[in-house]
N, C-alpha and C positions, 0 to 999 in steps of 0.2 A: 504494500500500500504506500502511496505517496501523496502528500498534501501539496496542492497546486493553487497558487493565488492567480486568478485570471479575471479578466473583465467580463467574460461571458461564461455561460454554461458549456461544458464539454460533454457532459453525460447527464442523463436523466432529466432532460429539459422539461419533458411532459410532467414529471413528478413534481418538480419545483414549482411549476405554474399551475398545478392542479387546483389550487385554491381559487383561481380565477374562474368566474362563471363563463361557460362557453355560450356564445351568442348565436352560433349556427351549429347544426348537427353535422359533424364532420363525416360520420359514416354515411348518412343520407346524402350528403353532398357528393361524395365519391361514387356512390352506387347509382346516382341518377344518370351517369354517363355509361354507355355500353361499349366504348372502344377499348377498354383496358386489356392489355396483355399481361402487364405486371399488376397483380391485384393484392399487393402487400399493403393493405390498408393501414396496418399499424406503423409501418415505416413512414408513409405519407403523413399520418396524423402526428407523428413525433418530429418530423423533419421539415415540413414546408408550411409557409403561411397559407391560410385558406382565404379564398376569394368568392364573393357572390355579387353579381351585378344583374341588371335587367337585360343585358346583352348576352345571350347564351352562346353566341359564336365566340365572344371573348373568353367566357368562362371555359368553354370546351377546349379552346386552343391553349389557354393557360395551364390547365391540368394535363393536357397532352404533352406540353413542353416539359413538365416535371417528370412525366414518364420517360420522355426522351433523355433527360439527365440520367435516369437509372440505367438506360440501355448503354450509355457511353461511360458511365462511371466504372473505373477499373481499379482494383486493389493491386498495386504494383508489387509490393514486397513488404515484409515486416519492418524493414528499415525506412521505407519511403512512404508507405501508406497509399493514399488515393491520388489518382490522376484522372484524366478524361481523354477519350478518343474523339476524333473528328468524323471518321468514317466508321461504318458498322464493322468493317474488317480492319486489318492493320496493314496498309499497303507498304510496298517496299521502301518508299521514301519517308515513312514515318520513323520517329525515334523510339526510345524505350516505351514499352507498354502501348504502342500505337499512337503516341502523342504527336501532334503537329502544331507548330507555334502560330500559324496564321490566325486561327480563331481564338487564341488564348484570352484575349481581351473580352470577347463575348462570353466565353465560359466563366471567367472569374467575376464578371459583372453579375451573372446569374447565380454563381455559387455563393456570393456574399449574402444571399437571402436564405440559404439553408440554415436552419435553426442551430444546428451543431456546427461550430466553426472549424472542426477538425478537417472537413473536406476542403474548405478554402485554404487553410494553412498548409495542409499536405501538398495540394496541387501548386500552391505558390512556391513553396520551398523546392519542389521538384525542379523548377526551371533554373534555380540558382545553384543547386547542389548535386543533381544527378548527372553522372558522366554521359548518360545516354540521352539527355535533353538536347534539343537542337534549337535554341532560342533565336539563332541568327539565320535560319534557313528561309524564313519569311519575315517581312516586316510585321510588326505587331505593337500593341500598346500595353505590354506587360507592366512597365513601370507605373503608368497611370492606374492600371487595375489594382496594383498593390495598394496604392494610396486610397482608392475608392473603397476597397475592402476594409481598410482601417477606419474609415468614417462610419461604417456600420458597427463594427465590433470594438473599436478603440482599444485594441490589444497593443499597447505601446511597446512593451518589451519585444513582442514578436516583430513588429514593423521596423523598429530601430535596429534590431538584429539583422535586418536585411539591407541596411544602408550601404555597407561596403559592397555587397553584391549588386545593388542597384547602380552604384558608381562604376564598378568594373564592367557591368553590362553596357552601360552608356559608352564607356571608353572603347569597348570592343566595336560598337557600332561606328564610332568615330574613325577607328583604325580602318574599317572596311569601306565606308561609304561617304565620309565627310570630304567635301571639296572646299578647301580653305579659301581659294580666291573668290568663290561665289558665296561663301558663308551659308551653305545649305548641304543637305544630304542628297545623293543621287543614286537611284537604282532603277530597275526596270519593272514593268507592270506585272510580269509573271510572278515575281517575288513579292508582290502585294497580294498574290492569290487571284490576280485579275488578268489572266493570260488571254492572248488573241484579242487584244483591244484595238481601238482605231489608231493608236500610235504604233503599236508593234506591227500591225498589218501594213504600215507604210514602209517597213524595212524588210530586208531579205529574211530576217529572223522573225517570221510572223507570229510565232508562239510567244516568245519572251520579249522581243523588242530590244530597243537600245536604252541605255541608262539615261535618266533625266531627273530633273528636280520636280518631284511630284507632290501634290497636296497631301497624300497619304503619309509617306515616310517622314516628311517634315513636320506634319501635325503630331504624329506619334512621338517623335523625338522631342518636340517642344513640350508635350505633355509629360514625357519621361523626365526631362530636366526639371520641370516644375514639381514633379513628385519627389525628386531628390531634395529640392529646396524645402518642401513641406516636411519631409521626414527629418531633415537636418535641423529644422526649427525645434523639433521635439527634443533634440539632444543639445541644442545651443551651439551647434557647429557653424559659427559665422563665416569661416573661410569657405566652407562648402556652399553655404547659402549664397554668398557673393559670386562664387565661381559659376554656379549653375544658373543663377539669375541672369548673368551676362550671356551665357550660352543660349538660354531661352530667348532673350531679347534679340540676339543676333539672328537666330533662325526666323523669328517672326518678322523682323524688319526686312530682311532680304526676301522672304517669301512674298510678303504683301507688295513689295516694290517690284519684284522681278517676274512673278508668276501671274500677275493680274493684267488682263487686257481691258483697257478702258472702252475700246470700241465694242467689244462683245460682252462687257459687264460680267466677267467670269474669270475664275482661276483655271489655269491649264498646266498640263505637262510641259516642261521646258527642256528641250534636248540638251544633253551635256556636251556632245561632240558632233562634228560633221558626220552625217550618215547618208550613205547612198540609198536611194529609194528602192522599193521592192522590185520594180521592173528595170532598175539600174540605169534609168534614163535621166535622173535628176539628183540633186543633192538637198538634203535637209540640213540647214545650217545650224551650227552650235549656237546655243543661247537664244534660239527662237522657240516660240510657243507653237502648239498644235496648229497646223495650216498657215503659219506665217512664212513658211518656205516649203519647198518640195513640190510634188505633183499637184497638191490641192491648195497651193499658195493663194491667199486672198479669199478663201471660202469663209463665209460668215458663221460657219458651224464649228464643230469640234468640241462641243461641251460634253463632259462626262460627269456622271453622278458623284464620282469621287471628290469633286471639287467642294462638296458640302462637308466633307470629313473634318476640316478644321473647326467648324462650328460644334462638332461633337465634343470638343474640349474647351469651348468658349475662347478660342485662340484669336479670332479675327476682331479687329477694331470695330466698334459700333458707329459706323458712318453710313450716310445715305448711299455713297458710292458702292461700298462692299455689300450693303444690304440689298442692292438692286439685283444681285445674283439670284435672289429667291423668286423673282418674277417668272422664272422658267419652270419651276418644279411642278406646278399644278396645271400647266398649259399642255393640252394634247398635241400641240405642234412640237413640243420639246420632250418632257419626261413623263407626263401623266399617261396612264393607261388603265384599263379596266382591272387588270391584274398586275399592275406595275408597282413602282415606276420602272421605266427602262433604264439601263445603265449608260446609254448614249442617247443624245437627243434624236428625235424621230427623223428629221430631214437631213441628217448628216450624210455626206457622200459615201461613207463606209458603214452606215447603219445596217445591221444584219441580225435578224432573229434566226438563230441557228436551230436546226432540228436535233442536234446532238451536242453533247458536252465536249469541250468547254470553251465557250466563246463569250467574251465580255464586250460585245459590240451592239447589243440591242435587246437581249433577253432581260428578264427581271431576276435578280440574284438576291436572295434573302440576306446574305452577308451585308450587301450594300444598303438594302432597305432598312435593316436594323440601324445602321449608322446614320442614315438620313433621318429616321424618326427621332433618334436622340438629338440630332442637330436641330431639327424643327422645335423640339421641346425646349432646348436651350435658347433659341432665338425668341420664342414666345415668353419665356420666363426671365431672360437676362438682357434682352436688347430692346432699345427704343425704336430703332429703324427696322420695321417689320413690313414685309410684303406678303406675309402669310398670316393666317388666322387660326384660332383654335379649331374652327370648323374644318380647315384644311388638314390639320393634324389628325382630327378624328376620322376624317374620310380616308386618309392614308393608312391610319391604324386599322380601320375596319377592313380595308382591302387586304392588308397584310394578314389579318386574322383569318379571313376566308380563303386566302391562298393556301393555307395549311390544310388542304383537303385532297383526297383522291377517292373516287367512287363513294363520296359521301362520308368517308371516315377521315379522321385527322391524320395528316401525313406531311412530310417535307422531304425534299431531295435537294439537288444542287442548284438548279435554275429552272425557270418555267417560262412558258410562252406568255408574254404580257397582255395578249389580247383574248386568250381563251382559258388561261390558267392551267394548261396541261403541263405535267412534269415529263411527258414522253421524251425519251432520248437523254434524260438527265437523272434517271433513277435506276442505275445499274443494280440488279439484284445481287445481294451479298456484298455490296460496296457502298453505294451512296443512298440507299434507302434509309429513311429516318436519319437524315444527315444533320450533324450538329456543327454548323458553320455560321450560326447567327445567334441573335439573342431575341427573346420575347418576354421572358419572366421579368427581367429587370425593367423593360419598357412599361409593363403593367404596373409594377410596384412604384418605380421611381418617377415615371412620367405621366401615365394615365391617372393613377391614384395620387401620385405626386409626392411621395415620401422622399425628401431630398436629404440624404445623409450629411451630417455636419461634423467637422472636426472639433468644434467647440461643445460645451455642455448644453446642448440644445437640441430640439427637434423642430423641423420645418416641413410643412405639408403644403404643396401648391398644386391642387388638382386641375386636370384638364378634362374632366368628365363632361359628357353631354348635359346641357341645361335641363333636358326633359327627364333625366333620371330622378326617380323619387326615393331611391335607396341604393346603397352599396355597402359592402364591408370588406375590409382586409384585416383578417384576424390572426393573431399570434405571430407577429414579426418580432424576432429578437433584435433589439436595437439598443446599443449602449448598456447592455446588461438587463434590460427590461423586456417584459412581454407586452408589445405594443399592438393595439388595434385601432383602426381608423374607420369610423362609422358615420354614414349619412342615412338618416331615417326621417323622411319628411313628416310622417304622421306620428312617429314614436311607437307604432304598433308592431312593426316587424321585428325589431330587436329588443324592445322593452327597456331601452335605456333613456327614453325621453325623446322629444322632438329635436331635430336639428343635426348639426354636424359636430363631431367631437373626436378628440384623440384620447385614448385610454392607455395608461401605463400601469401594468400589474393590476388591472381591473379598476383603476381610479381615473376619473376624468381630469385631465391636466390642461385642456384647452377646448373651447367650444364656441359655436356661433349658431345663429338661427338658420343661416343658409350656408351653402357650400362656398367657401372662400379660402384664402390663404390663412393658415393657422400656424402658430409657433408657441413654444413653451420652453422654459428653462428645465433642463433635465441633466443632472449630474451623472457621470458614468458610475455605475454601481459595481463596486468591488464585491466579488463573490468568492468566498473560500469554500472549496469543494475538496473533499477527500474522495479520491476515485482510484479504482484499480484499473489502470490502463491495460489494454489487451492488444495483441497483434494476431494476425492470421498466419499460422505456421504452414497451412496447406498450400498456399499459392506458389506457383513456379512460373516466372516470366523470364527465365534465363535459359542458357544452354546446358545447365547443370542437370545431372541425372535425378537428384533429389531436391525437394520432395516430389514424389512420383505418384500420379493417379494410377490406381490399380482396380481391377475388376475381374469377375469370373469370366467375362466375355469381352474381347477387345473392342467390339463395335465394328460394324461394316461401313455404314455411311456416317455414323455419329461416333467420333473418335473419343476414346477414354481420356485423352489429354485435355479435352475441353472441361473436365471436371475441376481443374484447378488453375485456370488461366486468369483468374481474378475478375471475370465478368460473368454476368448472367442476364439472359433475356429469354422471352418466351415467344418470339416470332415464329411463324410456321413456314414462311417462304425461305427465310434464312435462319437456320437453327444454330444454337451454340450449346451443344448438349452431348452427352453420352446416352445411348439407349441399348436395351437388351433385345431389340428387334432382330430376329433370325437366330437368337441364341437357342441352343439345345441343352443348356445346362439344367440340371434338376433344381439347383438352388442358385439363383443369380444374386450377386452382391457387388458393391462398389465401395471404394475407400481411398485412403491416402497412406502411402509409405513415406515417413519422414526421413528415413535413413539413419536416424539417431533419435534418442529419447527427447521428447519435448514435453513441457508442462502444458497440459490441455485441460480446460474446464468448460468449454462450450463448443458444440458443433452446430452449424447452420447448414441445412440442406435445402436446395431449391429444386423442387419437383416440377416437371413439365407436364402439360396435357395439350392435346390438339383435338381436332374435330374428327379424327380418324381412328388411329390404333393405339394412342398413348393416353394413359391416365395415371394419376398418382396411385401408389400401391395401396392395397387395403390395410397393410400393416408393414412395419419394419422393426428390426432389432438393431441396436447400436452396440458394437463390440470393440474391444481394444486388445492389443497383443500384450500379454503379460510376461513375455520373455520366452515362454514355452508353447503357449497355445492361445487361441482366441477365447476371450472371456467377456461376459456381459458387463457393461458399465452399470454400476449400482447407483441408486438414489437419483435417477434421472427426473428432471423437472421439464416436461415438454410444454412448449408454447401452445400446441394444439393436441387435443385428445386423439385425433386421427390425422393421417398425413394429408396435407393440403398442397394443391398445385398452384403454380403462379405466384408464389410468395415464399419467403424464408421460413423454414421450420426450425426454430431454435430449441436445442436440447442442452440444458445446463446440468452440471453435476459437480461434485467435489473434485478439486484439481487432482489430476493424476499424471504420472510420467509414463509415457508409452512411445513406442517407435512406429506404431501403426494403428489406424482405426478403420472400421468398415461398417457398412449397413447391409444386413441381410434383408432382401427385398421380397415381399409377397404380393404378386400382382393381383389386380382384380380379374375376374374370369373373363377371358377373351381379349385382354388388353396387355400391351407392353408397358414398360416403365422407362422413363427418361429423366435424367438429372442434368440441370444446367451448371450447377456449381456445388462443391462441398467446401465449407470453410471450417477451420479448426482453430479456435481462439484460446489464447492463454497468456499468462503473465510474460511480459517481454524480458528476454535475457539477451541484451544487445551489447556489443556486436554478436551476431550469431556464431555459434560454434558449428562449423560445417561438417557434415558427415563425410566419410571417405567415399569417393565415387565408386558406386556399384558394390560397396562393401556392406551389403544389407545384412541385418540380423536375420536368422532363419525366417524364410518368407511366410510359410504357413498358409499359402493360397495356391490355387491351381494355375492361374494365368495372370500375367500382367501385360499391359500394352501401352504404347505411347504413340 
């Protein structure tokens, strides 16, 4: 046991806040939707803020996006904890655990709203400490996301502990892509995750393009520098504050001066070098903006949605000139579309709606839509010079919500047709289905509902909800150590807390108004002393090492046994992540984990699968451990569920024991096979791990193993 002083709860959040009256029935809320593949209701109730609005498309998409988080959540190792994937598979260009740095900002913005901050902390630390992380393979706003996470949880010790890593990361970006004579960063569009764009297609390298000073990387690095400044203020490091304030100012001044075109009222990609055109008939001149030279010289077009990214970070000066860029967003002649926005303006000479992935020249990409919606929210909340309205934001947000559909069910892939909403050609089975390359959860909480995290001892809510809504609730947000709910009830009858708009912290009203409006309150960070027994999952293996090893009575034909301990679980039927005993002829099937060495284990979680065909959860199972000579039943088991349950974690707790192997004897329902997506074995951490000798297993005691 260890005592940890932290700002927020790490464990048993639901228990700590159980004294608060629940204003909505969480179980009923979850069960009113029929899309769920992951039906682990207890996990959702413990880990996510609950939402109810009059707009059922928003509610549906919100809860789907939380299920999406569970599909991509990966437990990497006992030493590193949790991370997240982008694709449903782990493509060859991904880093450790299938991670890719391109969407990490979107991921961390969402993760900061998980009630247990261990997910955010683990995934954040991964990018600074894991040798298999690849933070510089794609541009990203990791530094900014670290600071934004702090503003929710105010974990000062954690974030100041990352200051050196943030500085080193920034310096690495400078080493790679800083151009001193221009005072900006330069890279190509492919490494923004925006390949085959209208600038790259002007060059012979149509996929990646040529390096240029882009709104994306320069905004990301401006925000990164400011994050360092803000963290350094927590430590009183004035030298670092001054140094990175100067860096941020240099980027901003040069970007606004050199990447803005007064004639077209927009920011553009600015080519770093002279580049031959794609047909090799002309030259694109260095330091010219899109279409200022080359084949399309003089074109009045060339606008790309990425130009709004700097407003995502409130980077751009609040002037009428720069504000004029927003006149194009809601115009069908430029970016607006029924299922848009498009990533390139409609009448551009290189505008292209591609039937297949991956082209950033005209399709609608959720990655960019997420960024644009955040930028819109910032303009509405923080700028005087506005050419967009709250109604524009709500229309764009509504479009984004309903694009999350396929055949009437919630879904997301890489890109879609902006005119008909089809994902065809951009949702490769087993790869980009249920794709996590964008944000939605954070947009709901921080922009639609309007909870604006503060670094100070305060809470601020600035809603952008429709005027006609008569109610909404965002319940059980962990913020600055409090359990916060934001409630609008026009009549006072729906939530029984009285008429009006209010913020509650630990069940008490701390700010209120008769109508929906901006609300704020003083809210000191709450220090919580918690004695917890931290645990790690000893079963997982995401390395090339032999142990820990998934074992089974039957190796699996289409469903490999190695899927039992890859750190991920999901219950999709088109693309599975499971072992099954289908085609097994064994009299007694079983599955388990061989640790290769004795580990302290006190809890097993098993994730049973079911489908609409041949697989159901077993009618019963027994949990055994290897006692050094033979298999023995684990005594004193406390099972979460009396009978095995599919599509959710089945937790079995018991008095801690040392063992080198565990297994489950499986008894199928008549006429059905059994499948398991993951087996986890949790116990007290003993780090660094003592590694077993490779293939030097203790007497096996089983018939077959496979990997």
